[in-house]
N, C-alpha and C positions, 0 to 999 in steps of 0.2 A: 459645471459638469454636464456632459451630453449623455442622456440616457436612452438606450434602445433595447429592444427585444426582437431577436431574429428567430425565435422558435415558438411560434404560436399556432394553434390549431383552431379553426372555425368549424362550423357545421358542415363544411365541405369534407372534413375528415370523418372517418367512421367512429372515432373516439372522442368527438366533441359535439356540442349542441348550439353554441352561440353564433349568431351571424357576425361577419367581419365588422360591421358597423358598431355592434355592441362592444366588441373587443377594442376597437379604436377609441370609442368613448371612454372605456375603462382605462385605457393607456393614457389618455389625456388627463383623466381625473387623478391618475397615479403620478403624473408629472413627467411622463416619457416624451421625448422629442421625436422618436422614430419607432415605427413598428413594421415588421415584415411578416406577412402571413405565409407560413410554411406548412400547408396542409399535406397530409399523407398522399403520396402517389405511389401505388404499389403494383408491381408486375404480377403479383400473386393475389389470389382471392384472400381478403382480410381474414386472419385467423387460421389459414390453411397453408399448404405448400403447393397448391394447384395453381398453375399459370392462369392469369386472367385471359379470357378468350375475347371478350368484347373490347372495343377501343375505349380509351379513357375519354370521358366527356369533359373537356376543358371549359365548355361554356358555363358550367355551374360556377367554377372558380372565377372565371372572368367576370361574370355578372355580379357575383358577391363583391369582388374587388372594385368594380366600377361604382356600385352603389355606396360602398364605404368611402371612396374618394370624393364622390359628389356630396355625401352627407358631412364629411369632415372639413372640406375646403382646405384652408392652409393652417388649421389648428395643430396638425401633426404631419410629419413626413411618412407616407405609407409606401410600402414596397411589396412586391409580389414574388414569392418564391415557392419552393416545395420541399418536402422531406421525401426524398427518393429512397424508399425502403426495399430491401431484399433483392436488389438488382443481381447479386451473384447467382440466384436461382437460374437466370437465363439472361446474359448480357445482350444477346441478339434480340430477344423478345422485348427487353426493356428499351433498347435503342429504337425499335419500331414504335413502341408505345409513346415515347416522348418526342418523336420526330415532329409532331404537329403541335407541340406545346407553345403557349404564348411566350413572348419575351419575358424572361424571369430575371430578377435582380440577385437571387441567392438560391443555392441548392444545398440542402443538408443531406448527406448520405448516411443511411442507417441500416442495420441488420437486426431484425426482430425474431426471425425464425431460423434458428441455427440448424435444426434437423427436423425430420418428420415427427420425432418424439416430442 
């Protein structure tokens, strides 16, 4: 059996604390063959419905991923993705925000903020 997890959040996400390398180590210990990091990338400010004004800093995600790949070698297949949340608040804004994203293997779409309430 081939085991994979394509919904993991590292410290790149506002709701997680572990570095990608630690997650990869845990995945190997649990017997997984593949792990995809899908940290939150939100066009709105986390926990609000206000559009993010600053550009998304992809370098944080890319550096974490690079470090995890170097640390893990060939012990597990690592992939890079994102959980793209709340794009319906502004599709145009979201498109601009992700235009300079690195090459991704997987994208999860999600909606967390249904209304301002």
